[in-house]
N, C-alpha and C positions, 0 to 999 in steps of 0.2 A: 151255943158251938157248930159249929158244922159238925154232918151226923157221917158222911162218909168221904170219901174219896181222897186230897192231901192237902192233910192242917198243913205246911209252910206257908209260912202269910206270903210272903217273893211266887215260891213257888206257884202258889195256885193263882196271885194275880200275871205275873206273868206268862200263865198259860191263859186268859182270857185277855188278849192284846194280839191275840196271834191272831192272824185272818188267812184267808182262802192263799194260795203259795205261797204261806211264811215260813221262815226255815225255822225251825228249831232241833238246838246243840245237844246232846247230853255225850258227857264223854268222862277219858280220866280223870283221874288226878296231881295230870305230870304237862296236861293241855295249854300248850301258849293261848291263852285268851286275850283279844284284842281288847288295848285298853275303851273303847271306844263300842264295845261291844254289853247288849247287861246282860249279867255273871250273875248268875243264880248259885251259891257255891255252895255248896252241902256235906261237899269233903268237911268229915271230923276224922277218920284215922285209915288205917291202910284198909281196904276193901269196905266201907259202913261209910253212907250206907254203896254198898254193889249195883254195878249197869247194869244188867236185866230185875232188881226191884224197881229205880227209879222208874230207865219202860216204859216197864209193866204195870205202875199207878200210871206213868204218862198217857198208858195209851188208851186207857179206862175214862181220861179228857180229853181228849183228842183226840176229831176223826181223822189218822194219819195216810195220804194215801203216796206216797213218796218215799221211801227210806233211802240210805245213801254209803254209803263202812267203803273203806278203802278196801280194793281190789287185793291184799291182803289178808285179809277174813275169808275172800273167798278159799284161797289157798292154806297157809299156816291156821286161823280161827275155824273149822269142822264142826267144833262146837258150837259154837259163840256167833257162827249164818244158818246152821241146823235153828237155832233155838229163833234168831229173827225171822226167820221164814218160818216157822209156827207160833208166835208174836201179833205177824205184820201178815195175816195171807190177805186179802181184802189191798195190798201193795204193792207198787210195781217198781221193781228195782235195778237202784246200780251204785257203779261201784264210777271212783276215786284213787284218783296217786295220793296216797300216803301222805305228799309235800303237800298238794294238792288241800287235803283236811285238815289240812295243820293253815294252813293259809288263806289263798284265795277265799276255796267252804267260806272260812267258819270267821270270814268279811263280811258274807257275808248273810251267814245266821242271823234271825232277829234278836234272841240271847240263847246263852248256851248255861246247859249245868251244869255244871264241875260235882262231879261221885267223887268216891271215894277210892271207884278203883285204879287197882295196881293185876293195869291187864292191857294183854301187848293189842292192837291196835281199839283200843273200848274209844272210839268212836265213832256217835252212831247220830247221822244227818236222818230227821225228821220231817215231810213235808210236809200241812195241815188239809185236808183236800173240807167238801164237807161233806153230807146229811143227803145224798140224793137223792131220795125220795120222798125226803121233807120240803130239797124244794122242787126237785119235777112233775109229784106224787100231785099237783089237780090239777083241778078240770083243765080242757082245754090247754092243756102245757106244751109244750114242746119240744120228748129231753133232745141233746143235742146229741150226732152217736159217741160221741168219747163215754159221754156217760149211762148209755139205753144198757149197756150190760149190770150199770149194779143201780136198775130199778128190782 
């Protein structure tokens, strides 16, 4: 038996498929997931599981270098925005239109995780990164400028 971390076999396996720059989306219960995207459905009932719990557990297992959310989050959901900023302190934040989140971005996602969240604009994209010190910390390795601040 696994000692800790995500126990859900499908979610754990899906996370293991992700590499640098891959997009994972964690979405609310009503998100229109494209048929061709790998879907991990965790929804049981309203707010079970909730968005923040799933994002928090995933952030313990992935290196996240980018967070994308609908521009409505920054203006209309300040509590979610504040939580995201505190949860993903090392990530670069970007916004897209709500329509882009539901359409174009969803089609680009390698994996979409559906939660039971009933939360406006509760659809968050996470871009996977690399563990910079482990990749570039070796002797004789020249660190690219864009990673130097993360060493």
